[in-house]
N, C-alpha and C positions, 0 to 999 in steps of 0.2 A: 645061670649067669652067662651072658653072651660074650663074644670076643670084644665087643665095644666096651663092656664093663672092664674087661681085663686090661685093655690098652689104656683106658682112662685111669684106672687104679695104678698102673705102672708109671704113668706120667706124674701122677700126684705123689707117688713115693719118691720119684726122682727129683721133684721140686726142691726139697730142703737141701739136697746135695748140690744141685745146680746153682741155686740162689745164694748159697753160703760159701761154696768152694770153687767158684769159677770166675773168670774175668768178665768184664762188662759185655764184651762182644759175644762171648759164648752164651751169656744169659739172654741177650737179644735174639740170637739165632735160635736157641731152644724155644723161647716163647713164641716166636713167629712161626717156626716149623710146626709146633704143637697146635697152634690155631689154624694153620692152613690144613693140616691133616684132619683135624676134628671137623672142620667145615666141609672137607671133601667127603668124609664119612657121612655127615648129615645130609649133604646133597644127594649122595648115592642112595642111602636108605630111603629118603623121601621120594626119590625118583622110582625106586623099586616099588614102593607103596602105591604111587600113582599108576604105574603100569599094571598093577594087580587088579585094578577096577576095570569094568567094561566101559566102553565109550558111551558118553551121554549121562553117566551118573554124576549127580551134583557133588558127591563126596570126592570123586576123581578130580573135579575142578578145584575143590578146596585143597587137596594135597598137592595138586600141581602148583597152586599159588605158593604153598609153603616150601616146596622144592625150589621154586624160582627164587624165592627170597634167600634161601641158603646158598644157591649158586652165585647170586649177586654179591652176597657177603663174602663168599670165597674170592671172587674177583677183586673186591675191595681190599681184602686182606693180602692178596698177592701184590697189589699196588703199595700197600703200607709196608710190606716186607721189602720191597724194592728200595723204598726210601731208607729203611732202617739198616738193611744188611748190605745192599749193593752200593748205594750212595753214602751210607753211614751218616745220615743226617736225621735229626729229630724235629720235624716240622709239624705243627698243629695250628690250624687245620691244614689239610692237604687234599689232593685229588681223591684219595681213598674215601674221605668223608662223604663226598658226593654219592658214591655208590653204596656206602653204608646207609645213608639216608634213603636212597631209592629202594634199598632192600626191605625197608620197613613196610612199604606199600603192599607188595604181594603177601607178606606175612600177616598183616592186618586183614587183608581181604580173605585170606585162607581161613582165619579164625571165624570171621563173620559168616562165611559160607558154611562152615561146619555147624554153626549154631542153627542156621536156617535149615540145613539138611536134617539135623536132628528134630527140629520142630515139625518138619514135613512128615515125619514118621508117625506123629500122633501120640507118642509116648509122653507121659507126664513130665513137665518141666518146672512145676512149682507155681505157687500163687503170686499174684502181682504184689501183694503187700510184702512178701518175703524178699522180692527183688528190690523194692524200695528200701527196705532195711539194709540189704546188701550194698546198694548204691550209697547210702548214707555212711555206712561204715568205711567204704573205700574212699569216699570224699573226705572223711575225717582223717584217714591215714595220709592221704595226699596233702591235706592242709598242714598236718604236723611236719611232713617231709619238706613241704615248701618253705615254711618259716624257719625250720632248723637248718636246712642244707641248700635249698635251691635259691631262695631270696638273696643270700649273700653273694651268690654267683652273678646275679643280675646287677649288684651294686658295686662290684669291684672295678678295677681299672683296665680290665682286658679289652681287646678289640671287640667290636659288635658281633662279628662272626663267631669268635671264640665264645663269647657269652651265650650266643644263640645255641651253639652246639652243646656246651657244657650244661645248659639248662634243658635243652631240647631232648638230648639222648635219654636221660633218666625219666623225663616226663613221658616220652613216647613208650619207653619200656614199661612204665607203670600203666599206661593205657592198654598195652598188650596184656599185662597181668590182669587188668580189670575185665577185659573181654574173655580171657582164658578162664577167669574165675567162674563164669557161667558154665563153661565146659567142665571145670573141676567139680562144680556143684552137681551137674548131671552125672558125672562119673562117680560121685560119692554114692549115689543111688545104685550104680552099676558096679561098685567096687568088687574087686576080686577077678575081674576079667581083663583081657588085654586092652579093651577100649578105655577102661578107667586108667590104666597105666599110661596110655598114650596121652590122654588129656592132662594128667598130672605132670607128665614129663614136659609137655609144652609150657605149662605154667611155671615149672621150675626153671626151664631154659630162660624165659624172659625175666624172671626174678633175679637169676644169677647175672644176666647181662646188665640189668639195672644197677645191681650192687657194684659191678665192675665199672660201669660208666660213672657212677656217682663218686667212687673213690678216685677214679682217673681225673675227674674235674678238680679235685683238691690236691692229690699227690700221685702223679703218674709214675709210680715205681714199677719196675719190671714184674714184680711178684703178682701184680693185678692180672697178669695173663692167665693165672690159674682159674680165675672166675670166668674168663672168656672161653678158654678151651673146654672147661667143664660144662658151660652153658651149651656149647656147640655139640659136645658129645651127647648131652641129654636131649638136644633137638634130634639128633640121629636116633636115639633110643625111642623117641616118640614114633618115628617112622617104623622102627624095628617092631615095636609092640603092635602097631596097627597092622603091619604086614603079617605078623604071626597070627593075629586074630582072623584076618581074611583067609589065610591058608587053612585054618582050623575049620 
């Protein structure tokens, strides 16, 4: 168990105490500080992972993209915290959303480069038919999610930008999960090693982010921060596992 696990577990244990026994401002401060710290940890570990590769490796480019996404999200979270803690206003959407959206671009690019990097090694990735089945399963899951939770968000009376973000965040999160599912499938063959743990951690990060974004679209209560800072710690663990594998 790493120090990242210990800090994450400590914050999770503190959550019931904070969310039930503190005033509203203390809850807001706790959630925002936890998200800022977890994103800092993610950015730092992913950067260390990037630096462990030699220049020119495609894997280095992939982890650089992932690290960039984490740092952009950290900047977005700092802006969000400024609104909530310094200005004491709760505005959605705001400037932070611009950078949260921008952060998805390098994250998506990093996952794609990881897949192509693995493909270039010549190791088995599975047959085409199995990928078609996997795509159909993911499409069925998204269809169920769309009709159950996303479609109502498009039909309510919110402003167009709010509708776009409430619908867009969970949708892009799901796309990241879909892309990561290819890496998770590969890691299933390689389970037991640090590479498998890194891929699974990436998938879990985007899954938790998606759950948090979906709940936020319906009921933006402070306790949702648990999903977000957990997702960011898991993103940091992905870098930690990959770095440990490289050092071994």
